[in-house]
C-alpha positions as CSV (number, residue, x, y, z in Angstrom):
1,M,80.6,18.6,-94.8
2,R,77.9,16.7,-96.8
3,Q,78.2,13.7,-94.4
4,L,77.9,16.0,-91.4
5,L,74.7,17.5,-92.8
6,L,73.3,14.0,-93.5
7,R,74.1,13.1,-89.9
8,L,72.3,16.2,-88.6
9,R,69.2,15.6,-90.7
10,P,66.4,14.3,-88.5
11,A,65.8,10.6,-89.0
12,D,62.3,10.3,-87.7
13,A,59.2,12.3,-86.7
14,S,60.3,12.8,-83.1
15,Q,63.6,14.4,-84.1
16,Q,61.8,16.6,-86.5
17,L,59.4,17.8,-83.8
18,F,62.3,18.4,-81.5
19,L,64.2,20.5,-84.1
20,G,61.0,22.4,-84.8
21,F,60.7,23.2,-81.1
22,V,64.3,24.3,-80.9
23,A,63.9,26.5,-83.9
24,L,60.7,28.1,-82.4
25,L,62.5,28.7,-79.1
26,L,65.5,30.3,-80.8
27,L,63.2,32.5,-83.0
28,G,61.2,33.5,-80.0
29,G,64.3,34.3,-78.0
30,V,65.8,36.4,-80.8
31,L,62.6,38.4,-81.3
32,A,62.0,38.8,-77.5
33,A,65.6,40.1,-77.1
34,G,65.4,42.3,-80.1
35,L,62.0,43.8,-79.5
36,R,62.3,43.6,-75.7
37,Q,59.0,41.7,-75.5
38,P,59.4,38.6,-73.2
39,A,55.8,37.6,-74.2
40,L,57.2,36.4,-77.5
41,L,58.7,33.4,-75.7
42,V,55.3,32.2,-74.7
43,P,54.5,30.3,-78.0
44,A,57.7,28.2,-77.6
45,L,57.3,27.6,-73.9
46,A,53.7,26.6,-74.5
47,V,54.8,23.6,-76.6
48,P,56.3,21.5,-73.7
49,A,53.5,22.7,-71.5
50,L,50.9,21.4,-74.0
51,V,52.8,18.1,-74.4
52,L,52.9,17.7,-70.6
53,A,49.2,18.4,-70.2
54,L,48.3,15.8,-72.8
55,T,50.6,13.1,-71.7
56,R,51.2,13.6,-67.9
57,W,48.3,15.8,-66.8
58,Q,48.7,14.4,-63.3
59,W,51.7,16.6,-62.9
60,L,49.5,19.6,-63.4
61,Y,47.3,18.3,-60.6
62,Y,50.2,17.9,-58.1
63,G,51.6,21.2,-59.3
64,L,48.3,22.9,-58.4
65,F,48.6,21.9,-54.8
66,L,52.3,22.7,-54.7
67,T,51.8,26.3,-55.9
68,L,48.6,27.1,-53.9
69,A,50.6,28.9,-51.2
70,F,52.3,31.0,-53.8
71,S,49.3,32.1,-55.8
72,H,48.8,35.8,-56.1
73,E,46.0,37.8,-57.5
74,I,46.7,39.8,-60.7
75,S,44.4,42.2,-62.6
76,L,43.5,41.4,-66.2
77,P,41.9,43.6,-68.9
78,G,38.2,44.2,-68.5
79,G,38.2,44.4,-64.7
80,L,38.8,40.7,-64.3
81,K,41.2,39.2,-61.7
82,M,43.0,35.9,-61.6
83,D,45.1,34.0,-59.0
84,V,48.3,33.0,-60.6
85,P,49.5,30.2,-61.0
86,S,46.7,28.3,-59.3
87,E,43.8,29.4,-61.5
88,P,45.6,28.9,-64.9
89,L,46.4,25.3,-63.6
90,M,42.8,24.8,-62.7
91,L,41.7,26.0,-66.1
92,A,44.1,23.5,-67.8
93,L,42.8,20.7,-65.6
94,L,39.3,21.7,-66.5
95,G,40.2,20.5,-70.0
96,C,42.5,17.6,-69.1
97,V,40.3,15.8,-66.5
98,P,37.2,15.3,-68.6
99,L,39.3,14.1,-71.5
100,A,41.2,11.7,-69.3
101,L,37.9,10.4,-67.9
102,L,36.4,9.9,-71.3
103,L,39.4,8.8,-73.4
104,G,41.6,7.1,-70.8
105,P,41.9,3.3,-70.4
106,G,38.4,2.0,-69.5
107,G,36.7,5.3,-70.1
108,L,34.0,6.0,-67.4
109,R,34.8,2.6,-65.9
110,Q,38.0,4.1,-64.5
111,L,35.7,5.0,-61.5
112,A,34.0,2.1,-59.7
113,P,30.2,2.1,-59.5
114,R,30.4,2.8,-55.8
115,E,32.4,5.9,-56.5
116,W,29.8,7.1,-59.0
117,R,27.1,6.6,-56.4
118,H,28.9,8.3,-53.6
119,P,27.0,11.4,-52.2
120,L,30.2,13.5,-52.4
121,L,30.0,13.0,-56.2
122,V,26.3,12.7,-56.8
123,L,25.3,15.9,-54.9
124,P,27.7,18.3,-56.7
125,L,26.7,16.7,-60.0
126,M,23.0,17.4,-59.1
127,L,23.9,21.0,-58.3
128,L,25.7,21.3,-61.6
129,A,22.7,19.9,-63.5
130,W,20.3,22.2,-61.7
131,A,22.6,25.2,-62.5
132,T,22.7,24.2,-66.1
133,L,18.9,23.9,-66.3
134,D,18.5,27.2,-64.4
135,T,20.7,29.0,-66.9
136,F,18.1,28.6,-69.7
137,F,15.5,30.5,-67.6
138,S,17.8,33.1,-66.1
139,V,17.0,36.8,-66.4
140,D,20.8,37.5,-66.6
141,K,22.3,34.7,-68.7
142,L,25.8,36.1,-68.6
143,K,26.0,35.9,-64.9
144,S,24.4,32.4,-64.9
145,V,26.9,31.2,-67.4
146,K,29.8,32.6,-65.3
147,Y,28.4,30.9,-62.2
148,L,28.2,27.6,-64.1
149,L,31.7,27.9,-65.4
150,A,33.0,28.8,-61.9
151,K,31.4,25.6,-60.5
152,C,33.0,23.5,-63.3
153,W,36.3,25.3,-62.7
154,Y,36.4,23.9,-59.2
155,L,34.6,20.5,-59.5
156,A,36.6,19.1,-62.4
157,P,40.1,19.5,-60.8
158,F,39.3,19.0,-57.1
159,L,36.6,16.4,-57.3
160,L,37.0,14.4,-60.5
161,G,40.7,15.0,-60.7
162,S,41.1,13.7,-57.2
163,L,39.1,10.5,-57.9
164,L,41.3,9.8,-61.0
165,V,44.7,10.6,-59.4
166,L,44.4,9.4,-55.8
167,R,44.0,5.7,-56.4
168,R,46.6,4.5,-53.9
169,P,47.9,5.6,-50.5
170,A,51.2,6.7,-52.1
171,D,49.2,9.1,-54.4
172,F,47.5,10.7,-51.5
173,W,50.7,11.2,-49.5
174,R,52.4,12.6,-52.6
175,L,49.6,15.2,-52.8
176,A,50.1,15.9,-49.1
177,A,53.8,16.4,-49.6
178,C,53.2,18.9,-52.4
179,Y,50.8,21.0,-50.4
180,V,52.7,20.8,-47.1
181,G,56.0,21.5,-48.9
182,G,54.7,24.6,-50.6
183,A,53.1,25.9,-47.4
184,V,56.3,25.3,-45.4
185,V,58.5,27.2,-47.9
186,S,56.1,30.2,-47.6
187,L,56.2,29.9,-43.8
188,L,60.0,30.1,-43.8
189,W,59.6,33.6,-45.2
190,V,56.5,34.6,-43.2
191,L,57.3,33.5,-39.7
192,P,60.6,35.4,-39.1
193,R,58.9,38.6,-40.4
194,Q,55.9,37.9,-38.2
195,A,58.1,37.4,-35.2
196,S,59.8,40.8,-35.9
197,V,56.4,42.5,-35.2
198,G,55.8,40.3,-32.1
199,F,53.2,38.1,-33.9
200,S,50.8,41.1,-33.7
201,F,47.4,40.4,-35.3
202,A,47.1,44.2,-36.1
203,K,50.3,44.1,-38.1
204,I,49.8,40.7,-39.8
205,N,49.3,42.0,-43.4
206,W,53.0,43.1,-43.7
207,P,54.7,39.8,-42.8
208,I,52.5,37.6,-45.1
209,Q,53.3,39.6,-48.2
210,P,53.9,38.8,-51.0
211,F,52.6,35.2,-50.7
212,Y,49.2,35.9,-49.1
213,T,46.7,38.6,-50.0
214,N,45.2,38.9,-46.5
215,H,45.2,37.2,-43.1
216,V,42.2,35.1,-44.0
217,I,44.0,33.2,-46.8
218,Y,47.0,32.9,-44.6
219,A,45.0,31.3,-41.8
220,T,43.2,29.0,-44.2
221,T,46.5,27.7,-45.6
222,L,47.7,26.9,-42.1
223,A,44.4,25.3,-41.1
224,L,44.5,23.0,-44.0
225,L,47.8,21.6,-42.7
226,L,45.9,20.1,-39.7
227,P,44.1,17.2,-41.5
228,F,47.4,16.1,-43.1
229,A,49.1,16.2,-39.7
230,G,46.3,14.3,-38.0
231,G,46.2,11.7,-40.8
232,W,50.0,11.2,-40.6
233,R,49.9,10.8,-36.8
234,R,47.1,8.2,-37.0
235,R,48.7,6.3,-39.8
236,P,49.4,2.7,-38.8
237,P,52.9,1.2,-39.1
238,R,53.8,0.2,-42.7
239,R,53.3,-3.5,-43.2
240,A,55.1,-5.8,-45.7
241,G,52.1,-5.9,-48.0
242,G,51.9,-2.1,-48.3
243,G,48.8,-0.1,-48.4
244,G,48.9,1.1,-44.7
245,G,47.6,4.5,-44.0
246,W,45.1,4.7,-46.8
247,G,42.1,4.9,-44.5
248,P,43.2,7.9,-42.5
249,G,44.4,9.5,-45.8
250,C,41.0,9.2,-47.3
251,C,39.4,10.6,-44.1
252,C,41.7,13.7,-44.3
253,C,41.0,14.2,-48.0
254,L,37.2,13.9,-47.7
255,G,37.1,15.8,-44.5
């Protein structure tokens, strides 16, 4: 028995961390089952999510595009609303992307000078700087701060995150596969229901539930498939050296 216990004793820090996670998961599971409170599992489940965010934050970026079609608005205390899971992922990326840009290999030099000087980056940063300055002179500072945070919420994941992640053609088409895959799965549910009402525009709100809140979001999701389809159609044949199709991919992404 003593030899067995010695064998089971964690030999290094990684094993100790793993056993700690297992113990936290078991404790949370027992408490959640006993008290009938599933929320007690959140601390244990947050551990792998935090490790993933710190080590492979790019997965969160791809996961954001994969789940866009499944995001649904929920009400929060205080009259607030949030689209889940897209906005929690955006909030996580708001923390991960600046850290990756500052602390990653090469720091700010991860982006080439021509990328820093590109109007699609310079103009939003100028807008953000103006909003920051304007906040100091605002008559309603709370609303101004909320406006500033909302801009950061979108610019960090979709602008800086894209510049850091989409470095090769394969990265862009992986992003396209995530978005198109999620949209197609939702369409497999929506289209048969829409056909059952004769594709009537007046009855569109029933077929698109529960994935889409209204027909505007549904139409936008479908419209965003067109640039990917156009870029794929114009993609030149793959050559032995690789790298084909990056130009059209960039056009789709920036367009």
